Gaussian input, Z-matrix of N, CA and C with variables (Angstrom, degrees):
# hf/3-21g

backbone

0 1
 N
 C     1     B1
 C     2     B2     1     A1
 N     3     B3     2     A2     1     D1
 C     4     B4     3     A3     2     D2
 C     5     B5     4     A4     3     D3
 N     6     B6     5     A5     4     D4
 C     7     B7     6     A6     5     D5
 C     8     B8     7     A7     6     D6
 N     9     B9     8     A8     7     D7
 C    10    B10     9     A9     8     D8
 C    11    B11    10    A10     9     D9
 N    12    B12    11    A11    10    D10
 C    13    B13    12    A12    11    D11
 C    14    B14    13    A13    12    D12
 N    15    B15    14    A14    13    D13
 C    16    B16    15    A15    14    D14
 C    17    B17    16    A16    15    D15
 N    18    B18    17    A17    16    D16
 C    19    B19    18    A18    17    D17
 C    20    B20    19    A19    18    D18
 N    21    B21    20    A20    19    D19
 C    22    B22    21    A21    20    D20
 C    23    B23    22    A22    21    D21
 N    24    B24    23    A23    22    D22
 C    25    B25    24    A24    23    D23
 C    26    B26    25    A25    24    D24
 N    27    B27    26    A26    25    D25
 C    28    B28    27    A27    26    D26
 C    29    B29    28    A28    27    D27
 N    30    B30    29    A29    28    D28
 C    31    B31    30    A30    29    D29
 C    32    B32    31    A31    30    D30
 N    33    B33    32    A32    31    D31
 C    34    B34    33    A33    32    D32
 C    35    B35    34    A34    33    D33
 N    36    B36    35    A35    34    D34
 C    37    B37    36    A36    35    D35
 C    38    B38    37    A37    36    D36
 N    39    B39    38    A38    37    D37
 C    40    B40    39    A39    38    D38
 C    41    B41    40    A40    39    D39
 N    42    B42    41    A41    40    D40
 C    43    B43    42    A42    41    D41
 C    44    B44    43    A43    42    D42
 N    45    B45    44    A44    43    D43
 C    46    B46    45    A45    44    D44
 C    47    B47    46    A46    45    D45
 N    48    B48    47    A47    46    D46
 C    49    B49    48    A48    47    D47
 C    50    B50    49    A49    48    D48
 N    51    B51    50    A50    49    D49
 C    52    B52    51    A51    50    D50
 C    53    B53    52    A52    51    D51
 N    54    B54    53    A53    52    D52
 C    55    B55    54    A54    53    D53
 C    56    B56    55    A55    54    D54
 N    57    B57    56    A56    55    D55
 C    58    B58    57    A57    56    D56
 C    59    B59    58    A58    57    D57
 N    60    B60    59    A59    58    D58
 C    61    B61    60    A60    59    D59
 C    62    B62    61    A61    60    D60
 N    63    B63    62    A62    61    D61
 C    64    B64    63    A63    62    D62
 C    65    B65    64    A64    63    D63
 N    66    B66    65    A65    64    D64
 C    67    B67    66    A66    65    D65
 C    68    B68    67    A67    66    D66
 N    69    B69    68    A68    67    D67
 C    70    B70    69    A69    68    D68
 C    71    B71    70    A70    69    D69
 N    72    B72    71    A71    70    D70
 C    73    B73    72    A72    71    D71
 C    74    B74    73    A73    72    D72
 N    75    B75    74    A74    73    D73
 C    76    B76    75    A75    74    D74
 C    77    B77    76    A76    75    D75
 N    78    B78    77    A77    76    D76
 C    79    B79    78    A78    77    D77
 C    80    B80    79    A79    78    D78
 N    81    B81    80    A80    79    D79
 C    82    B82    81    A81    80    D80
 C    83    B83    82    A82    81    D81
 N    84    B84    83    A83    82    D82
 C    85    B85    84    A84    83    D83
 C    86    B86    85    A85    84    D84
 N    87    B87    86    A86    85    D85
 C    88    B88    87    A87    86    D86
 C    89    B89    88    A88    87    D87
 N    90    B90    89    A89    88    D88
 C    91    B91    90    A90    89    D89
 C    92    B92    91    A91    90    D90
 N    93    B93    92    A92    91    D91
 C    94    B94    93    A93    92    D92
 C    95    B95    94    A94    93    D93
 N    96    B96    95    A95    94    D94
 C    97    B97    96    A96    95    D95
 C    98    B98    97    A97    96    D96
 N    99    B99    98    A98    97    D97
 C   100   B100    99    A99    98    D98
 C   101   B101   100   A100    99    D99
 N   102   B102   101   A101   100   D100
 C   103   B103   102   A102   101   D101
 C   104   B104   103   A103   102   D102
 N   105   B105   104   A104   103   D103
 C   106   B106   105   A105   104   D104
 C   107   B107   106   A106   105   D105
 N   108   B108   107   A107   106   D106
 C   109   B109   108   A108   107   D107
 C   110   B110   109   A109   108   D108
 N   111   B111   110   A110   109   D109
 C   112   B112   111   A111   110   D110
 C   113   B113   112   A112   111   D111
 N   114   B114   113   A113   112   D112
 C   115   B115   114   A114   113   D113
 C   116   B116   115   A115   114   D114
 N   117   B117   116   A116   115   D115
 C   118   B118   117   A117   116   D116
 C   119   B119   118   A118   117   D117
 N   120   B120   119   A119   118   D118
 C   121   B121   120   A120   119   D119
 C   122   B122   121   A121   120   D120
 N   123   B123   122   A122   121   D121
 C   124   B124   123   A123   122   D122
 C   125   B125   124   A124   123   D123
 N   126   B126   125   A125   124   D124
 C   127   B127   126   A126   125   D125
 C   128   B128   127   A127   126   D126
 N   129   B129   128   A128   127   D127
 C   130   B130   129   A129   128   D128
 C   131   B131   130   A130   129   D129
 N   132   B132   131   A131   130   D130
 C   133   B133   132   A132   131   D131
 C   134   B134   133   A133   132   D132
 N   135   B135   134   A134   133   D133
 C   136   B136   135   A135   134   D134
 C   137   B137   136   A136   135   D135
 N   138   B138   137   A137   136   D136
 C   139   B139   138   A138   137   D137
 C   140   B140   139   A139   138   D138
 N   141   B141   140   A140   139   D139
 C   142   B142   141   A141   140   D140
 C   143   B143   142   A142   141   D141
 N   144   B144   143   A143   142   D142
 C   145   B145   144   A144   143   D143
 C   146   B146   145   A145   144   D144
 N   147   B147   146   A146   145   D145
 C   148   B148   147   A147   146   D146
 C   149   B149   148   A148   147   D147
 N   150   B150   149   A149   148   D148
 C   151   B151   150   A150   149   D149
 C   152   B152   151   A151   150   D150
 N   153   B153   152   A152   151   D151
 C   154   B154   153   A153   152   D152
 C   155   B155   154   A154   153   D153
 N   156   B156   155   A155   154   D154
 C   157   B157   156   A156   155   D155
 C   158   B158   157   A157   156   D156
 N   159   B159   158   A158   157   D157
 C   160   B160   159   A159   158   D158
 C   161   B161   160   A160   159   D159
 N   162   B162   161   A161   160   D160
 C   163   B163   162   A162   161   D161
 C   164   B164   163   A163   162   D162
 N   165   B165   164   A164   163   D163
 C   166   B166   165   A165   164   D164
 C   167   B167   166   A166   165   D165
 N   168   B168   167   A167   166   D166
 C   169   B169   168   A168   167   D167
 C   170   B170   169   A169   168   D168
 N   171   B171   170   A170   169   D169
 C   172   B172   171   A171   170   D170
 C   173   B173   172   A172   171   D171
 N   174   B174   173   A173   172   D172
 C   175   B175   174   A174   173   D173
 C   176   B176   175   A175   174   D174
 N   177   B177   176   A176   175   D175
 C   178   B178   177   A177   176   D176
 C   179   B179   178   A178   177   D177
 N   180   B180   179   A179   178   D178
 C   181   B181   180   A180   179   D179
 C   182   B182   181   A181   180   D180
 N   183   B183   182   A182   181   D181
 C   184   B184   183   A183   182   D182
 C   185   B185   184   A184   183   D183
 N   186   B186   185   A185   184   D184
 C   187   B187   186   A186   185   D185
 C   188   B188   187   A187   186   D186
 N   189   B189   188   A188   187   D187
 C   190   B190   189   A189   188   D188
 C   191   B191   190   A190   189   D189
 N   192   B192   191   A191   190   D190
 C   193   B193   192   A192   191   D191
 C   194   B194   193   A193   192   D192
 N   195   B195   194   A194   193   D193
 C   196   B196   195   A195   194   D194
 C   197   B197   196   A196   195   D195
 N   198   B198   197   A197   196   D196
 C   199   B199   198   A198   197   D197
 C   200   B200   199   A199   198   D198
 N   201   B201   200   A200   199   D199
 C   202   B202   201   A201   200   D200
 C   203   B203   202   A202   201   D201
 N   204   B204   203   A203   202   D202
 C   205   B205   204   A204   203   D203
 C   206   B206   205   A205   204   D204
 N   207   B207   206   A206   205   D205
 C   208   B208   207   A207   206   D206
 C   209   B209   208   A208   207   D207
 N   210   B210   209   A209   208   D208
 C   211   B211   210   A210   209   D209
 C   212   B212   211   A211   210   D210
 N   213   B213   212   A212   211   D211
 C   214   B214   213   A213   212   D212
 C   215   B215   214   A214   213   D213
 N   216   B216   215   A215   214   D214
 C   217   B217   216   A216   215   D215
 C   218   B218   217   A217   216   D216
 N   219   B219   218   A218   217   D217
 C   220   B220   219   A219   218   D218
 C   221   B221   220   A220   219   D219
 N   222   B222   221   A221   220   D220
 C   223   B223   222   A222   221   D221
 C   224   B224   223   A223   222   D222
 N   225   B225   224   A224   223   D223
 C   226   B226   225   A225   224   D224
 C   227   B227   226   A226   225   D225
 N   228   B228   227   A227   226   D226
 C   229   B229   228   A228   227   D227
 C   230   B230   229   A229   228   D228
 N   231   B231   230   A230   229   D229
 C   232   B232   231   A231   230   D230
 C   233   B233   232   A232   231   D231
 N   234   B234   233   A233   232   D232
 C   235   B235   234   A234   233   D233
 C   236   B236   235   A235   234   D234
 N   237   B237   236   A236   235   D235
 C   238   B238   237   A237   236   D236
 C   239   B239   238   A238   237   D237
 N   240   B240   239   A239   238   D238
 C   241   B241   240   A240   239   D239
 C   242   B242   241   A241   240   D240
 N   243   B243   242   A242   241   D241
 C   244   B244   243   A243   242   D242
 C   245   B245   244   A244   243   D243
 N   246   B246   245   A245   244   D244
 C   247   B247   246   A246   245   D245
 C   248   B248   247   A247   246   D246
 N   249   B249   248   A248   247   D247
 C   250   B250   249   A249   248   D248
 C   251   B251   250   A250   249   D249
 N   252   B252   251   A251   250   D250
 C   253   B253   252   A252   251   D251
 C   254   B254   253   A253   252   D252
 N   255   B255   254   A254   253   D253
 C   256   B256   255   A255   254   D254
 C   257   B257   256   A256   255   D255
 N   258   B258   257   A257   256   D256
 C   259   B259   258   A258   257   D257
 C   260   B260   259   A259   258   D258
 N   261   B261   260   A260   259   D259
 C   262   B262   261   A261   260   D260
 C   263   B263   262   A262   261   D261
 N   264   B264   263   A263   262   D262
 C   265   B265   264   A264   263   D263
 C   266   B266   265   A265   264   D264
 N   267   B267   266   A266   265   D265
 C   268   B268   267   A267   266   D266
 C   269   B269   268   A268   267   D267
 N   270   B270   269   A269   268   D268
 C   271   B271   270   A270   269   D269
 C   272   B272   271   A271   270   D270
 N   273   B273   272   A272   271   D271
 C   274   B274   273   A273   272   D272
 C   275   B275   274   A274   273   D273
 N   276   B276   275   A275   274   D274
 C   277   B277   276   A276   275   D275
 C   278   B278   277   A277   276   D276
 N   279   B279   278   A278   277   D277
 C   280   B280   279   A279   278   D278
 C   281   B281   280   A280   279   D279
 N   282   B282   281   A281   280   D280
 C   283   B283   282   A282   281   D281
 C   284   B284   283   A283   282   D282
 N   285   B285   284   A284   283   D283
 C   286   B286   285   A285   284   D284
 C   287   B287   286   A286   285   D285
 N   288   B288   287   A287   286   D286
 C   289   B289   288   A288   287   D287
 C   290   B290   289   A289   288   D288
 N   291   B291   290   A290   289   D289
 C   292   B292   291   A291   290   D290
 C   293   B293   292   A292   291   D291
 N   294   B294   293   A293   292   D292
 C   295   B295   294   A294   293   D293
 C   296   B296   295   A295   294   D294
 N   297   B297   296   A296   295   D295
 C   298   B298   297   A297   296   D296
 C   299   B299   298   A298   297   D297
 N   300   B300   299   A299   298   D298
 C   301   B301   300   A300   299   D299
 C   302   B302   301   A301   300   D300
 N   303   B303   302   A302   301   D301
 C   304   B304   303   A303   302   D302
 C   305   B305   304   A304   303   D303
 N   306   B306   305   A305   304   D304
 C   307   B307   306   A306   305   D305
 C   308   B308   307   A307   306   D306
 N   309   B309   308   A308   307   D307
 C   310   B310   309   A309   308   D308
 C   311   B311   310   A310   309   D309
 N   312   B312   311   A311   310   D310
 C   313   B313   312   A312   311   D311
 C   314   B314   313   A313   312   D312
 N   315   B315   314   A314   313   D313
 C   316   B316   315   A315   314   D314
 C   317   B317   316   A316   315   D315

   B1=1.4783
   B2=1.5338
   B3=1.4414
   B4=1.4239
   B5=1.5001
   B6=1.3449
   B7=1.4936
   B8=1.4924
   B9=1.3227
   B10=1.4749
   B11=1.5595
   B12=1.3377
   B13=1.4972
   B14=1.5025
   B15=1.3614
   B16=1.4888
   B17=1.5142
   B18=1.3724
   B19=1.4246
   B20=1.5421
   B21=1.2881
   B22=1.4593
   B23=1.4549
   B24=1.2599
   B25=1.4873
   B26=1.5307
   B27=1.2817
   B28=1.4688
   B29=1.4790
   B30=1.3909
   B31=1.4315
   B32=1.5255
   B33=1.3186
   B34=1.4478
   B35=1.5620
   B36=1.3185
   B37=1.4606
   B38=1.5788
   B39=1.3075
   B40=1.4556
   B41=1.6419
   B42=1.3102
   B43=1.4900
   B44=1.4711
   B45=1.2705
   B46=1.4793
   B47=1.5353
   B48=1.3333
   B49=1.4358
   B50=1.5911
   B51=1.3323
   B52=1.4502
   B53=1.5709
   B54=1.2981
   B55=1.4972
   B56=1.5395
   B57=1.3439
   B58=1.4123
   B59=1.5609
   B60=1.2836
   B61=1.4679
   B62=1.5277
   B63=1.3282
   B64=1.4675
   B65=1.4989
   B66=1.3503
   B67=1.4739
   B68=1.5759
   B69=1.3087
   B70=1.4109
   B71=1.5282
   B72=1.3400
   B73=1.4713
   B74=1.5126
   B75=1.2845
   B76=1.5166
   B77=1.5585
   B78=1.3000
   B79=1.4776
   B80=1.5366
   B81=1.3326
   B82=1.4362
   B83=1.5038
   B84=1.3348
   B85=1.4469
   B86=1.5026
   B87=1.3371
   B88=1.4465
   B89=1.4861
   B90=1.3477
   B91=1.3914
   B92=1.5760
   B93=1.2779
   B94=1.4697
   B95=1.5280
   B96=1.3787
   B97=1.4748
   B98=1.4632
   B99=1.3470
   B100=1.4838
   B101=1.4828
   B102=1.3226
   B103=1.3865
   B104=1.4614
   B105=1.3468
   B106=1.4797
   B107=1.5714
   B108=1.3186
   B109=1.5137
   B110=1.5083
   B111=1.2659
   B112=1.4567
   B113=1.5653
   B114=1.2149
   B115=1.5019
   B116=1.5398
   B117=1.2911
   B118=1.4585
   B119=1.4922
   B120=1.3336
   B121=1.4797
   B122=1.5978
   B123=1.3201
   B124=1.4782
   B125=1.4966
   B126=1.3056
   B127=1.4277
   B128=1.5184
   B129=1.3450
   B130=1.4534
   B131=1.5437
   B132=1.3046
   B133=1.4621
   B134=1.5834
   B135=1.2880
   B136=1.4516
   B137=1.5198
   B138=1.3266
   B139=1.4777
   B140=1.5265
   B141=1.3299
   B142=1.5034
   B143=1.4800
   B144=1.3974
   B145=1.4802
   B146=1.4975
   B147=1.3068
   B148=1.4714
   B149=1.5275
   B150=1.2366
   B151=1.4894
   B152=1.5616
   B153=1.3263
   B154=1.4037
   B155=1.5629
   B156=1.3513
   B157=1.5097
   B158=1.5160
   B159=1.2803
   B160=1.5033
   B161=1.5017
   B162=1.3405
   B163=1.4716
   B164=1.5071
   B165=1.3465
   B166=1.4826
   B167=1.5401
   B168=1.2870
   B169=1.4693
   B170=1.5229
   B171=1.3174
   B172=1.4780
   B173=1.4512
   B174=1.3632
   B175=1.3749
   B176=1.5383
   B177=1.3266
   B178=1.4607
   B179=1.4957
   B180=1.3038
   B181=1.4183
   B182=1.5158
   B183=1.3673
   B184=1.4544
   B185=1.4916
   B186=1.3320
   B187=1.4686
   B188=1.5486
   B189=1.3555
   B190=1.4236
   B191=1.5598
   B192=1.3326
   B193=1.4578
   B194=1.4962
   B195=1.3741
   B196=1.3806
   B197=1.5413
   B198=1.3069
   B199=1.4220
   B200=1.5178
   B201=1.3448
   B202=1.4382
   B203=1.5360
   B204=1.3422
   B205=1.4624
   B206=1.5424
   B207=1.3054
   B208=1.4640
   B209=1.5564
   B210=1.3406
   B211=1.5081
   B212=1.5725
   B213=1.3203
   B214=1.4345
   B215=1.5449
   B216=1.2967
   B217=1.4760
   B218=1.4727
   B219=1.3138
   B220=1.4351
   B221=1.5446
   B222=1.2981
   B223=1.4771
   B224=1.5450
   B225=1.3021
   B226=1.4389
   B227=1.5353
   B228=1.2161
   B229=1.5180
   B230=1.5891
   B231=1.3173
   B232=1.4553
   B233=1.4807
   B234=1.3338
   B235=1.5103
   B236=1.4668
   B237=1.2913
   B238=1.5020
   B239=1.4102
   B240=1.3765
   B241=1.4334
   B242=1.5350
   B243=1.3992
   B244=1.3670
   B245=1.5743
   B246=1.3422
   B247=1.4687
   B248=1.5242
   B249=1.3007
   B250=1.4959
   B251=1.5117
   B252=1.3054
   B253=1.4434
   B254=1.5152
   B255=1.3654
   B256=1.4338
   B257=1.4907
   B258=1.3355
   B259=1.4851
   B260=1.5285
   B261=1.3472
   B262=1.5199
   B263=1.4992
   B264=1.3440
   B265=1.4375
   B266=1.5371
   B267=1.3421
   B268=1.4880
   B269=1.5526
   B270=1.3026
   B271=1.4848
   B272=1.5283
   B273=1.2853
   B274=1.4445
   B275=1.5212
   B276=1.3327
   B277=1.4875
   B278=1.5062
   B279=1.3011
   B280=1.4273
   B281=1.5800
   B282=1.3257
   B283=1.4540
   B284=1.5222
   B285=1.3167
   B286=1.4756
   B287=1.5684
   B288=1.3274
   B289=1.4420
   B290=1.4636
   B291=1.3700
   B292=1.4000
   B293=1.5482
   B294=1.2714
   B295=1.4441
   B296=1.5403
   B297=1.3253
   B298=1.4595
   B299=1.5720
   B300=1.3078
   B301=1.5202
   B302=1.5314
   B303=1.3392
   B304=1.3828
   B305=1.5493
   B306=1.3267
   B307=1.4274
   B308=1.5623
   B309=1.3837
   B310=1.4239
   B311=1.5295
   B312=1.2719
   B313=1.5267
   B314=1.4794
   B315=1.3715
   B316=1.4779
   B317=1.5096
   A1=107.62
   A2=114.43
   A3=117.51
   A4=107.59
   A5=118.00
   A6=119.69
   A7=112.82
   A8=113.99
   A9=121.17
   A10=110.75
   A11=113.78
   A12=119.08
   A13=110.81
   A14=114.70
   A15=118.81
   A16=110.68
   A17=116.79
   A18=119.87
   A19=111.71
   A20=117.07
   A21=121.56
   A22=113.56
   A23=118.82
   A24=122.90
   A25=112.48
   A26=116.82
   A27=123.09
   A28=110.65
   A29=116.80
   A30=123.84
   A31=109.35
   A32=119.68
   A33=124.23
   A34=111.62
   A35=116.43
   A36=121.22
   A37=110.00
   A38=116.51
   A39=120.78
   A40=109.55
   A41=116.11
   A42=122.02
   A43=109.28
   A44=118.94
   A45=122.03
   A46=111.35
   A47=115.08
   A48=121.16
   A49=110.54
   A50=116.80
   A51=118.37
   A52=110.55
   A53=115.97
   A54=119.64
   A55=110.45
   A56=118.20
   A57=121.75
   A58=112.87
   A59=116.40
   A60=119.08
   A61=112.63
   A62=115.72
   A63=118.75
   A64=111.36
   A65=121.49
   A66=124.15
   A67=108.70
   A68=117.72
   A69=123.37
   A70=109.40
   A71=118.31
   A72=122.64
   A73=107.04
   A74=120.55
   A75=121.80
   A76=107.76
   A77=119.84
   A78=119.65
   A79=108.88
   A80=117.30
   A81=122.44
   A82=114.10
   A83=117.65
   A84=123.43
   A85=108.95
   A86=118.70
   A87=122.18
   A88=114.70
   A89=117.83
   A90=121.99
   A91=111.45
   A92=116.58
   A93=122.19
   A94=113.35
   A95=113.07
   A96=119.24
   A97=112.26
   A98=118.64
   A99=122.93
   A100=109.76
   A101=121.30
   A102=125.70
   A103=116.81
   A104=116.34
   A105=120.88
   A106=111.13
   A107=116.95
   A108=117.53
   A109=109.61
   A110=115.79
   A111=122.99
   A112=109.18
   A113=116.54
   A114=118.01
   A115=110.04
   A116=112.35
   A117=117.11
   A118=109.87
   A119=114.29
   A120=121.48
   A121=104.01
   A122=109.42
   A123=116.55
   A124=113.08
   A125=118.13
   A126=124.17
   A127=110.41
   A128=116.40
   A129=122.17
   A130=109.16
   A131=117.41
   A132=123.89
   A133=106.85
   A134=114.79
   A135=122.48
   A136=110.48
   A137=118.18
   A138=118.13
   A139=109.37
   A140=117.89
   A141=120.77
   A142=111.65
   A143=119.50
   A144=122.35
   A145=107.80
   A146=117.69
   A147=121.56
   A148=109.67
   A149=119.26
   A150=125.91
   A151=109.49
   A152=115.81
   A153=122.27
   A154=116.39
   A155=111.24
   A156=117.39
   A157=112.01
   A158=118.19
   A159=119.72
   A160=110.03
   A161=120.27
   A162=123.27
   A163=106.52
   A164=113.33
   A165=117.24
   A166=111.02
   A167=114.07
   A168=120.01
   A169=113.13
   A170=116.52
   A171=120.41
   A172=111.86
   A173=120.32
   A174=125.77
   A175=112.35
   A176=116.64
   A177=119.57
   A178=109.57
   A179=120.75
   A180=124.90
   A181=111.80
   A182=118.50
   A183=125.95
   A184=111.17
   A185=117.13
   A186=118.91
   A187=110.19
   A188=117.32
   A189=119.17
   A190=108.60
   A191=119.67
   A192=119.19
   A193=108.72
   A194=116.44
   A195=122.59
   A196=111.21
   A197=120.33
   A198=124.32
   A199=110.64
   A200=115.98
   A201=124.00
   A202=113.89
   A203=114.62
   A204=119.75
   A205=108.79
   A206=117.23
   A207=120.38
   A208=110.24
   A209=113.03
   A210=122.79
   A211=109.35
   A212=118.17
   A213=119.86
   A214=108.14
   A215=115.55
   A216=120.67
   A217=108.64
   A218=114.82
   A219=124.04
   A220=109.51
   A221=117.31
   A222=118.34
   A223=108.98
   A224=114.88
   A225=117.90
   A226=109.10
   A227=118.95
   A228=120.71
   A229=103.68
   A230=114.63
   A231=118.54
   A232=113.54
   A233=114.77
   A234=120.42
   A235=110.30
   A236=114.29
   A237=126.36
   A238=106.42
   A239=118.13
   A240=125.00
   A241=105.41
   A242=117.42
   A243=120.17
   A244=105.91
   A245=116.02
   A246=119.83
   A247=114.96
   A248=113.65
   A249=123.66
   A250=113.43
   A251=118.92
   A252=123.05
   A253=109.42
   A254=114.97
   A255=121.33
   A256=109.01
   A257=114.58
   A258=122.91
   A259=107.21
   A260=111.62
   A261=117.45
   A262=108.74
   A263=119.30
   A264=122.92
   A265=110.41
   A266=118.32
   A267=120.42
   A268=110.75
   A269=119.15
   A270=120.04
   A271=111.41
   A272=118.93
   A273=120.25
   A274=111.44
   A275=116.85
   A276=120.15
   A277=110.96
   A278=118.78
   A279=122.52
   A280=111.29
   A281=114.24
   A282=117.68
   A283=111.76
   A284=115.85
   A285=120.85
   A286=111.50
   A287=115.57
   A288=119.08
   A289=115.82
   A290=116.36
   A291=122.65
   A292=110.36
   A293=116.60
   A294=120.61
   A295=112.67
   A296=119.95
   A297=119.86
   A298=105.46
   A299=112.01
   A300=118.68
   A301=109.51
   A302=121.33
   A303=119.00
   A304=110.72
   A305=118.28
   A306=121.35
   A307=107.46
   A308=113.36
   A309=118.75
   A310=108.29
   A311=117.93
   A312=124.26
   A313=104.22
   A314=112.55
   A315=121.29
   A316=109.47
   D1=-37.48
   D2=-175.80
   D3=-70.15
   D4=-35.95
   D5=179.46
   D6=-63.97
   D7=-41.45
   D8=179.72
   D9=-60.49
   D10=-43.94
   D11=-179.80
   D12=-64.59
   D13=-40.14
   D14=-179.75
   D15=-66.13
   D16=-39.90
   D17=179.52
   D18=-68.24
   D19=-37.30
   D20=174.34
   D21=-64.22
   D22=-39.13
   D23=175.74
   D24=-65.55
   D25=-41.13
   D26=176.52
   D27=-62.69
   D28=-45.62
   D29=178.76
   D30=-61.43
   D31=-48.10
   D32=179.45
   D33=-59.85
   D34=-39.05
   D35=178.86
   D36=-68.04
   D37=-39.36
   D38=-179.11
   D39=-68.23
   D40=-40.36
   D41=175.81
   D42=-63.27
   D43=-46.03
   D44=-179.90
   D45=-63.25
   D46=-40.48
   D47=179.16
   D48=-62.97
   D49=-44.31
   D50=179.92
   D51=-66.52
   D52=-43.44
   D53=178.50
   D54=-60.63
   D55=-43.02
   D56=177.14
   D57=-62.56
   D58=-42.56
   D59=176.57
   D60=-64.24
   D61=-38.75
   D62=176.89
   D63=-66.33
   D64=-40.04
   D65=178.93
   D66=-63.91
   D67=-44.84
   D68=-178.82
   D69=-64.38
   D70=-41.92
   D71=179.11
   D72=-61.50
   D73=-49.66
   D74=-176.15
   D75=-62.14
   D76=-39.82
   D77=-175.97
   D78=-68.62
   D79=-37.21
   D80=178.09
   D81=-67.19
   D82=-37.43
   D83=177.05
   D84=-68.05
   D85=-35.61
   D86=175.09
   D87=-62.02
   D88=-39.75
   D89=177.60
   D90=-70.86
   D91=-33.68
   D92=174.27
   D93=-60.60
   D94=-45.48
   D95=177.55
   D96=-67.29
   D97=-34.47
   D98=179.05
   D99=-62.75
   D100=-43.27
   D101=177.54
   D102=-63.74
   D103=-27.10
   D104=-178.29
   D105=-88.25
   D106=-6.82
   D107=179.34
   D108=-59.98
   D109=140.58
   D110=177.91
   D111=-76.65
   D112=136.04
   D113=174.15
   D114=-72.50
   D115=140.95
   D116=-178.17
   D117=-84.48
   D118=146.48
   D119=179.58
   D120=-72.97
   D121=144.49
   D122=174.01
   D123=-93.85
   D124=-20.61
   D125=173.24
   D126=-108.44
   D127=123.03
   D128=-177.32
   D129=-101.76
   D130=146.84
   D131=172.84
   D132=-79.73
   D133=172.43
   D134=-179.60
   D135=-61.18
   D136=-41.88
   D137=-178.67
   D138=-71.99
   D139=-37.50
   D140=178.26
   D141=-64.59
   D142=-35.08
   D143=176.38
   D144=-69.26
   D145=-43.90
   D146=-179.51
   D147=-58.97
   D148=-45.27
   D149=175.59
   D150=-60.49
   D151=-49.44
   D152=-179.69
   D153=-59.78
   D154=-39.05
   D155=178.71
   D156=-89.33
   D157=-14.93
   D158=-179.79
   D159=80.24
   D160=28.59
   D161=176.69
   D162=-124.86
   D163=172.03
   D164=178.44
   D165=-82.48
   D166=165.51
   D167=177.88
   D168=-66.80
   D169=-28.59
   D170=173.58
   D171=-64.54
   D172=-39.21
   D173=178.32
   D174=-69.76
   D175=-35.69
   D176=171.81
   D177=-63.27
   D178=-42.40
   D179=-178.75
   D180=-63.60
   D181=-37.20
   D182=173.17
   D183=-61.75
   D184=-40.08
   D185=-178.80
   D186=-77.69
   D187=-22.82
   D188=-176.74
   D189=-83.98
   D190=-39.17
   D191=-178.32
   D192=-124.64
   D193=96.87
   D194=173.50
   D195=-100.70
   D196=119.85
   D197=-175.15
   D198=-58.74
   D199=124.82
   D200=-179.71
   D201=-118.03
   D202=25.59
   D203=-177.09
   D204=128.03
   D205=-165.54
   D206=-178.46
   D207=-75.58
   D208=119.89
   D209=177.72
   D210=57.34
   D211=28.96
   D212=179.57
   D213=-129.99
   D214=132.60
   D215=-179.36
   D216=-126.34
   D217=148.92
   D218=167.87
   D219=-118.52
   D220=169.24
   D221=-176.57
   D222=-136.46
   D223=137.68
   D224=173.49
   D225=-91.44
   D226=-29.57
   D227=-172.83
   D228=-105.21
   D229=135.88
   D230=177.69
   D231=-70.21
   D232=132.69
   D233=179.98
   D234=-154.13
   D235=167.23
   D236=177.29
   D237=-124.53
   D238=135.85
   D239=-179.80
   D240=-106.92
   D241=122.01
   D242=176.03
   D243=-128.97
   D244=120.98
   D245=-176.00
   D246=45.14
   D247=51.34
   D248=177.74
   D249=66.93
   D250=9.54
   D251=176.00
   D252=-110.32
   D253=131.99
   D254=-178.56
   D255=-89.56
   D256=132.13
   D257=174.41
   D258=-123.89
   D259=144.96
   D260=-173.59
   D261=-120.43
   D262=116.15
   D263=177.29
   D264=-64.33
   D265=123.94
   D266=-174.80
   D267=-64.46
   D268=-38.94
   D269=178.57
   D270=-66.68
   D271=-37.14
   D272=178.88
   D273=-73.28
   D274=-32.17
   D275=171.61
   D276=-61.65
   D277=-46.45
   D278=-179.75
   D279=-62.68
   D280=-42.15
   D281=176.46
   D282=-65.25
   D283=-42.60
   D284=177.69
   D285=-58.46
   D286=-41.57
   D287=176.60
   D288=-60.77
   D289=-38.06
   D290=-178.33
   D291=-69.53
   D292=-34.04
   D293=-174.51
   D294=-96.77
   D295=-2.77
   D296=-176.69
   D297=-95.92
   D298=134.07
   D299=-179.54
   D300=-108.96
   D301=-49.22
   D302=179.85
   D303=-154.07
   D304=124.87
   D305=178.42
   D306=-128.64
   D307=129.09
   D308=177.56
   D309=-116.44
   D310=111.28
   D311=-179.07
   D312=-121.83
   D313=132.94
   D314=179.52
   D315=-109.07

């Protein structure tokens, strides 16, 4: 009886050891994958914003440049212009979406 109890305790210890090693291995592989993640861009291009919002690039352009008179434009969507290229800050887009109720652009 004593031998059976000793064998059972050794078997339980071995199973616990294997499960513990498996859990540690899974957590370490999760850390490895976390470090490999690509950092997301904070400035999006027109096509990226269109994809992000689920609209066409032409619709993004309409929101970016709304005619406000002769040679004057206003914008509904937050953007930055660098060398004639529009970039859209992702955090500003998210904030703009939360604050926007209705926009009609033709």
